[in-house]
BAFI-3210 file (N, C-alpha, C; in Angstrom, 3 decimals, decimal comma, padded with zeros to 6 digits):
// residues 172
n [1|2|3|4|5|6|7|8|9|10|11|12|13|14|15|16|17|18|19|20|21|22|23|24|25|26|27|28|29|30|31|32|33|34|35|36|37|38|39|40|41|42|43|44|45|46|47|48|49|50|51|52|53|54|55|56|57|58|59|60|61|62|63|64|65|66|67|68|69|70|71|72|73|74|75|76|77|78|79|80|81|82|83|84|85|86|87|88|89|90|91|92|93|94|95|96|97|98|99|100|101|102|103|104|105|106|107|108|109|110|111|112|113|114|115|116|117|118|119|120|121|122|123|124|125|126|127|128|129|130|131|132|133|134|135|136|137|138|139|140|141|142|143|144|145|146|147|148|149|150|151|152|153|154|155|156|157|158|159|160|161|162|163|164|165|166|167|168|169|170|171|172]
n.u [-000,210|-002,573|-002,761|-004,772|-005,056|-002,424|-002,248|-004,107|-002,635|-000,275|-001,296|-002,253|000,232|001,449|-000,149|000,278|003,003|002,826|001,495|003,405|005,477|004,283|003,889|006,630|007,589|006,017|006,990|009,724|009,347|008,372|010,449|012,339|011,218|011,289|014,210|014,704|013,372|014,786|017,329|016,654|016,062|018,478|020,133|019,025|019,662|022,369|022,711|021,887|023,788|026,072|025,460|025,567|028,193|029,491|028,754|030,195|032,652|032,764|033,106|035,811|038,612|040,100|038,077|036,167|035,373|034,729|032,897|029,699|029,406|031,967|032,893|031,038|032,010|034,643|033,818|032,404|034,517|035,898|036,913|034,982|035,430|035,370|036,064|036,722|036,465|039,064|040,903|043,609|043,786|045,574|049,035|051,665|054,165|053,470|053,425|051,083|048,691|046,216|043,009|041,144|037,772|035,689|032,798|031,087|031,010|033,631|036,842|040,267|042,737|046,190|049,358|052,535|054,849|057,908|059,209|057,040|054,657|051,609|050,122|047,032|045,529|043,140|039,577|037,762|034,610|032,731|030,761|032,019|034,387|037,839|040,456|043,586|046,840|049,786|049,232|045,829|044,228|046,000|046,652|048,912|050,992|052,492|054,359|052,524|051,843|050,629|048,845|046,074|043,225|040,477|037,695|035,305|033,046|033,674|032,935|034,599|035,492|037,709|039,636|041,267|044,573|045,399|042,939|042,073|044,042|043,795|041,448|042,494|042,571|044,767|048,222|050,159]
n.v [-080,356|-078,157|-075,376|-073,777|-074,427|-073,698|-070,756|-070,727|-072,361|-070,967|-068,712|-069,886|-070,764|-068,287|-067,131|-068,933|-068,513|-065,772|-066,176|-067,638|-065,732|-063,826|-065,413|-065,833|-063,205|-062,834|-064,726|-063,907|-061,440|-062,440|-063,803|-061,771|-060,422|-062,423|-062,666|-060,206|-060,398|-062,507|-061,216|-059,177|-060,649|-061,804|-059,601|-058,576|-060,780|-060,592|-058,072|-058,517|-060,261|-058,737|-056,796|-058,304|-059,092|-056,720|-055,936|-057,823|-056,999|-054,484|-054,935|-055,101|-053,406|-051,936|-051,498|-050,121|-047,298|-047,115|-046,341|-047,488|-047,636|-047,917|-050,313|-052,089|-051,882|-052,947|-055,623|-056,353|-056,569|-058,639|-062,092|-064,917|-067,936|-071,456|-074,027|-077,513|-079,777|-080,169|-078,739|-076,604|-073,203|-071,223|-071,448|-072,005|-069,544|-068,799|-066,055|-063,610|-061,802|-060,885|-060,531|-062,920|-063,633|-065,511|-066,714|-068,781|-071,905|-073,830|-073,273|-074,354|-072,929|-073,451|-073,968|-074,412|-076,861|-078,383|-081,001|-081,219|-081,294|-080,177|-077,860|-077,382|-074,272|-072,750|-073,005|-071,561|-070,334|-068,530|-066,599|-064,177|-063,922|-062,981|-064,097|-063,561|-062,559|-063,319|-062,625|-062,698|-059,766|-058,206|-056,472|-056,155|-056,782|-059,898|-063,000|-065,724|-066,873|-069,049|-072,045|-072,436|-074,403|-076,055|-077,140|-078,075|-077,939|-074,795|-071,512|-068,748|-065,299|-063,676|-060,828|-058,726|-057,302|-055,067|-053,813|-052,968|-051,269|-049,323|-048,101|-046,858|-048,261|-049,683|-049,114|-047,838]
n.w [-080,699|-081,944|-084,358|-083,222|-080,606|-079,558|-079,126|-076,913|-075,073|-074,606|-073,473|-071,082|-070,004|-069,604|-067,608|-065,609|-065,205|-064,231|-061,937|-060,467|-060,459|-058,781|-056,433|-055,896|-055,389|-053,003|-051,440|-051,156|-049,907|-047,535|-046,650|-046,241|-044,033|-042,057|-041,926|-040,864|-038,432|-037,314|-037,072|-035,312|-033,003|-032,588|-032,159|-029,860|-028,115|-028,308|-027,219|-024,550|-023,663|-024,066|-022,204|-019,675|-019,593|-019,667|-017,192|-015,682|-016,262|-015,218|-012,495|-012,197|-011,314|-013,614|-015,308|-014,143|-014,430|-017,142|-019,981|-020,963|-023,612|-024,476|-023,325|-024,514|-027,228|-026,718|-026,043|-028,413|-030,153|-029,030|-028,908|-029,109|-027,520|-027,249|-025,042|-024,388|-021,687|-019,660|-021,445|-021,888|-021,313|-020,658|-020,291|-018,074|-018,327|-020,886|-023,110|-022,701|-024,504|-023,822|-022,181|-020,592|-020,343|-018,201|-019,272|-019,142|-017,453|-015,764|-014,516|-013,439|-011,641|-011,701|-010,157|-011,720|-010,919|-010,254|-012,426|-013,930|-012,498|-011,115|-008,764|-007,378|-007,292|-007,157|-007,905|-010,510|-011,007|-011,157|-013,452|-015,362|-014,187|-014,413|-016,342|-016,081|-017,203|-015,310|-012,006|-010,692|-011,252|-012,429|-015,488|-016,874|-019,693|-019,795|-018,978|-018,318|-015,035|-014,042|-014,615|-016,617|-016,558|-018,050|-016,161|-016,989|-019,902|-021,325|-021,926|-023,041|-023,312|-025,128|-024,718|-026,491|-026,127|-027,772|-028,464|-025,865|-025,175|-027,221|-026,367|-024,062|-021,836|-020,969|-020,384|-023,058]
ca.u [-001,135|-002,953|-002,700|-005,842|-004,633|-001,202|-002,440|-004,539|-001,669|000,639|-001,962|-002,321|001,562|001,693|-000,962|000,949|004,179|002,451|001,150|004,586|006,190|003,549|004,276|008,020|007,625|005,471|008,060|010,842|008,909|008,145|011,953|013,022|010,504|011,948|015,460|014,578|012,945|015,935|018,296|016,220|016,148|019,896|020,647|018,488|020,433|023,663|022,716|021,714|025,070|027,042|025,256|025,962|029,699|030,024|028,619|031,295|033,989|032,806|033,548|037,224|039,061|040,516|036,988|034,926|034,991|034,667|031,615|029,011|029,760|033,463|032,773|030,395|032,898|035,696|033,219|032,145|035,814|036,411|036,742|034,305|036,202|034,759|036,930|036,175|036,833|040,633|041,718|044,455|043,516|046,802|050,027|052,706|055,247|053,038|053,263|049,647|048,448|044,749|042,391|040,125|036,657|034,944|031,410|030,299|031,860|034,501|038,205|041,013|044,074|047,188|050,775|053,334|056,007|058,935|058,869|055,606|053,618|050,880|049,477|045,871|045,408|041,824|038,636|037,051|033,343|031,727|030,778|032,722|035,756|038,792|041,600|044,648|048,371|050,371|048,318|044,682|044,272|047,076|046,487|050,127|051,450|053,660|054,316|051,581|052,659|049,912|048,295|044,585|042,722|039,039|037,196|034,080|033,109|033,724|032,813|035,524|035,597|039,132|039,717|042,691|045,286|045,365|041,672|042,083|045,096|043,157|040,497|043,131|042,428|046,088|049,323|050,675]
ca.v [-079,272|-077,512|-073,895|-073,171|-074,809|-073,130|-069,524|-070,871|-072,933|-069,891|-067,898|-070,627|-070,666|-066,843|-067,030|-069,726|-067,612|-064,617|-066,550|-068,012|-064,483|-063,289|-066,250|-065,717|-061,942|-062,888|-065,630|-063,005|-060,489|-063,203|-064,240|-060,629|-060,200|-063,392|-062,278|-059,099|-060,793|-063,200|-060,217|-058,503|-061,532|-062,074|-058,375|-058,556|-061,682|-060,063|-056,950|-059,070|-060,875|-057,563|-056,278|-059,162|-059,334|-055,394|-055,882|-058,509|-056,171|-053,341|-055,240|-055,092|-051,876|-051,259|-051,192|-049,472|-046,141|-047,164|-046,120|-048,762|-047,759|-048,386|-051,571|-052,865|-051,955|-053,971|-056,951|-056,844|-056,918|-059,736|-063,429|-065,971|-069,192|-072,627|-074,986|-078,727|-080,189|-080,455|-077,980|-075,634|-071,958|-070,453|-072,281|-071,119|-068,931|-068,164|-064,627|-063,414|-060,491|-060,704|-060,787|-063,845|-063,521|-066,719|-066,440|-070,079|-073,006|-073,864|-073,517|-074,470|-072,265|-074,331|-073,583|-075,399|-077,145|-079,172|-082,277|-081,185|-081,584|-078,917|-077,662|-076,610|-073,025|-072,460|-073,177|-070,327|-070,821|-067,344|-066,032|-062,835|-064,091|-062,688|-064,880|-062,502|-062,952|-062,953|-062,859|-062,113|-058,378|-057,465|-056,289|-055,924|-057,916|-060,578|-064,386|-066,247|-067,503|-070,209|-072,797|-072,374|-075,606|-076,054|-078,323|-078,385|-077,069|-073,370|-070,352|-067,603|-064,238|-063,228|-059,381|-058,445|-056,189|-053,894|-053,030|-052,505|-050,139|-048,330|-047,334|-046,255|-048,966|-050,097|-048,168|-048,202]
ca.w [-080,535|-083,212|-084,320|-082,510|-079,231|-079,179|-078,406|-075,517|-074,117|-074,335|-072,426|-069,889|-069,519|-069,182|-066,398|-064,562|-064,788|-063,510|-060,512|-059,851|-060,177|-057,508|-055,425|-055,575|-054,635|-051,707|-050,633|-050,924|-048,761|-046,177|-046,175|-045,685|-042,742|-041,228|-041,573|-040,077|-037,060|-036,880|-036,945|-034,114|-031,892|-032,353|-031,579|-028,496|-027,268|-028,198|-026,109|-023,199|-023,486|-023,818|-020,850|-018,792|-019,700|-019,309|-015,719|-015,057|-016,508|-014,383|-011,323|-012,085|-011,199|-014,716|-016,228|-013,454|-014,965|-018,507|-020,400|-021,524|-025,122|-024,690|-023,003|-025,564|-028,221|-026,382|-026,079|-029,765|-030,734|-028,410|-029,572|-028,324|-027,629|-026,702|-024,633|-023,743|-020,407|-019,584|-022,207|-021,296|-021,847|-020,628|-019,756|-017,357|-019,261|-022,110|-023,246|-022,849|-024,973|-023,827|-020,987|-020,793|-019,270|-018,287|-019,415|-018,729|-017,122|-014,561|-014,733|-012,375|-011,835|-011,105|-010,203|-012,178|-010,026|-010,765|-012,990|-014,732|-011,651|-010,711|-007,515|-007,654|-006,597|-007,027|-008,859|-010,771|-011,457|-011,368|-014,601|-015,284|-013,571|-015,452|-016,261|-016,487|-017,203|-014,062|-010,832|-010,956|-010,917|-013,281|-016,772|-017,643|-020,593|-019,049|-019,051|-017,368|-013,917|-013,569|-015,716|-016,296|-017,271|-017,865|-015,420|-017,630|-021,159|-020,964|-023,047|-022,712|-024,232|-025,213|-025,025|-027,150|-025,565|-028,548|-028,175|-024,542|-025,278|-028,147|-025,436|-022,920|-020,569|-020,607|-020,764|-024,291]
c.u [-001,483|-002,822|-003,774|-005,520|-003,465|-001,476|-003,105|-003,573|-000,574|000,040|-002,045|-000,895|001,880|001,018|-000,187|002,293|003,896|001,989|002,510|005,407|005,641|003,919|005,746|008,098|007,189|006,456|009,297|010,515|008,893|009,575|012,460|012,400|011,110|013,257|015,632|014,257|014,172|017,040|018,027|016,490|017,663|020,579|020,293|019,289|021,837|023,786|022,634|023,144|026,045|026,716|025,693|027,511|030,265|029,815|029,654|032,613|034,019|033,154|035,104|037,717|039,413|039,314|035,901|034,605|034,856|033,211|031,091|029,338|031,050|033,448|032,136|031,300|034,118|035,053|032,930|033,447|036,471|036,221|036,275|035,149|035,517|035,921|036,275|036,867|038,385|041,530|042,417|044,242|044,803|047,862|051,064|053,845|054,796|052,923|051,848|049,343|046,922|044,295|041,365|039,064|035,778|033,496|030,426|031,172|032,705|035,886|039,046|042,354|045,201|048,565|051,608|054,579|056,909|058,548|057,422|054,456|052,889|050,233|048,165|045,807|043,986|040,851|037,893|035,717|032,275|031,803|031,241|033,997|036,832|040,069|042,733|045,984|048,843|049,317|046,993|044,662|045,117|046,613|047,814|050,455|052,681|053,421|053,298|052,381|051,863|049,243|046,728|043,952|041,243|038,566|035,819|033,996|033,005|033,519|033,694|035,511|036,987|039,085|041,100|043,283|045,269|044,124|041,578|043,076|044,560|042,214|041,112|042,885|043,712|047,027|049,783|052,233]
c.v [-078,646|-076,147|-073,179|-073,251|-074,025|-071,734|-069,782|-071,477|-071,865|-069,016|-068,522|-070,574|-069,282|-066,638|-067,745|-068,953|-066,494|-065,010|-067,010|-066,806|-063,786|-064,197|-065,984|-064,299|-062,154|-063,645|-064,781|-061,966|-061,212|-063,609|-063,028|-060,264|-061,148|-063,119|-061,195|-059,512|-061,615|-062,381|-059,468|-059,401|-061,745|-060,800|-058,242|-059,537|-061,161|-058,982|-057,504|-059,576|-059,832|-056,941|-056,972|-059,152|-057,870|-055,303|-056,669|-057,650|-054,999|-053,581|-055,148|-053,520|-051,308|-050,882|-050,444|-048,150|-045,977|-047,079|-047,449|-048,742|-048,481|-049,976|-052,597|-052,831|-052,956|-055,401|-057,348|-057,244|-058,035|-061,054|-064,414|-067,308|-070,286|-073,556|-076,130|-078,907|-080,560|-079,702|-076,897|-074,264|-071,055|-071,475|-071,383|-070,763|-068,591|-066,731|-064,248|-062,013|-060,175|-061,010|-061,872|-063,843|-064,884|-066,303|-067,600|-071,104|-072,831|-074,034|-073,646|-073,838|-073,094|-073,807|-074,660|-075,513|-077,988|-080,431|-082,290|-081,276|-080,097|-078,974|-076,819|-075,501|-072,681|-072,873|-071,858|-070,736|-069,631|-066,825|-064,560|-062,885|-063,859|-063,446|-064,023|-063,081|-062,526|-063,425|-062,339|-060,780|-057,600|-057,528|-056,072|-057,166|-058,582|-062,075|-064,784|-066,964|-068,622|-070,942|-072,700|-073,443|-075,748|-077,268|-078,782|-077,740|-075,656|-072,482|-069,255|-066,486|-063,712|-061,687|-059,042|-057,110|-054,971|-053,153|-052,260|-051,111|-048,973|-047,446|-046,751|-046,966|-049,673|-049,130|-048,663|-048,554]
c.w [-081,830|-083,249|-083,511|-081,010|-078,705|-078,424|-077,022|-074,467|-073,761|-073,348|-071,029|-069,133|-068,912|-067,799|-065,277|-064,198|-064,018|-061,946|-059,810|-059,574|-058,834|-056,389|-054,895|-054,955|-053,259|-050,832|-050,258|-049,789|-047,571|-045,674|-045,576|-044,272|-041,721|-040,890|-040,641|-038,597|-036,461|-036,333|-035,459|-032,884|-031,669|-031,827|-030,082|-027,494|-027,152|-027,273|-024,827|-022,783|-023,207|-022,474|-019,677|-018,646|-019,139|-017,640|-015,045|-015,163|-015,407|-012,955|-011,017|-012,131|-012,517|-015,637|-015,510|-013,868|-016,538|-018,874|-020,973|-022,965|-025,351|-024,388|-024,045|-026,737|-027,920|-026,519|-027,467|-030,530|-030,148|-029,175|-028,645|-028,596|-026,747|-026,222|-024,161|-022,450|-020,579|-020,712|-021,437|-022,040|-021,841|-019,821|-019,102|-018,342|-020,740|-022,097|-023,655|-023,365|-024,986|-022,404|-021,399|-019,864|-019,424|-018,318|-019,056|-018,411|-015,822|-015,091|-013,363|-012,536|-011,061|-011,044|-010,603|-011,276|-010,852|-011,300|-013,623|-013,901|-011,446|-009,526|-007,742|-006,749|-006,204|-008,155|-009,151|-011,452|-011,648|-012,746|-014,527|-014,663|-014,683|-015,240|-016,896|-016,492|-015,829|-013,124|-011,309|-010,413|-011,649|-014,776|-017,690|-018,496|-019,958|-019,345|-017,942|-016,314|-013,417|-014,776|-015,513|-017,318|-017,090|-017,172|-015,995|-019,018|-020,667|-022,152|-022,331|-023,736|-024,037|-025,574|-025,370|-026,560|-026,477|-028,470|-026,928|-024,546|-026,059|-027,255|-024,202|-021,693|-020,111|-020,987|-022,035|-024,244]
res [y|t|l|v|e|l|p|q|l|l|d|s|w|k|a|d|l|k|r|y|d|t|s|l|v|q|l|q|a|r|k|a|l|l|d|t|d|a|d|y|v|s|s|r|q|q|s|k|r|s|a|d|i|a|g|f|l|r|q|h|g|a|f|m|n|t|s|v|l|d|l|d|d|v|i|q|h|g|e|d|m|l|f|r|r|a|d|v|i|v|r|h|g|d|m|v|d|a|v|f|v|l|t|e|g|t|v|t|r|q|e|e|q|e|l|g|h|c|r|r|l|d|d|l|v|i|p|g|t|m|l|l|p|g|d|l|g|s|l|d|e|r|a|a|c|s|v|v|v|t|s|s|t|c|n|v|l|k|l|h|r|s|k|l|e|e|l|g|l|l|g|n]
***
């Protein structure tokens, strides 16, 4: 390049950089908008899921008079768990410190008998069915008295005892 061409070349590069900067700012603005949209869609899906699970929980006596905000808090602090077919969720004798809410799939509750054999008690297929330690209907911390095995791929929400106690849903 000659001394005459260099200033023109620099001006051209400056113009290119300015266009790139403008394009970058536009892309960043578009990304922020898309991120906001994605967050909104995600929060709407989460709200629907929370509302569905809250409805399930409200069918159980311990949660019947719990406010929607408290139920949402319990749900948000819950742990989503995915189980494959034939996975054991709870084993006979396990100390259980949580309530499990079946949100999708099918499980079988079995009674463990001698020599490792199990007797099928029932199939639980209704979303919102609570898998509790002890017999269904008890929220007391105790050793599980049945085996809960998945019959299909299952989504389960694990609600930790500490959060339930914090909200006064269980005795301390």
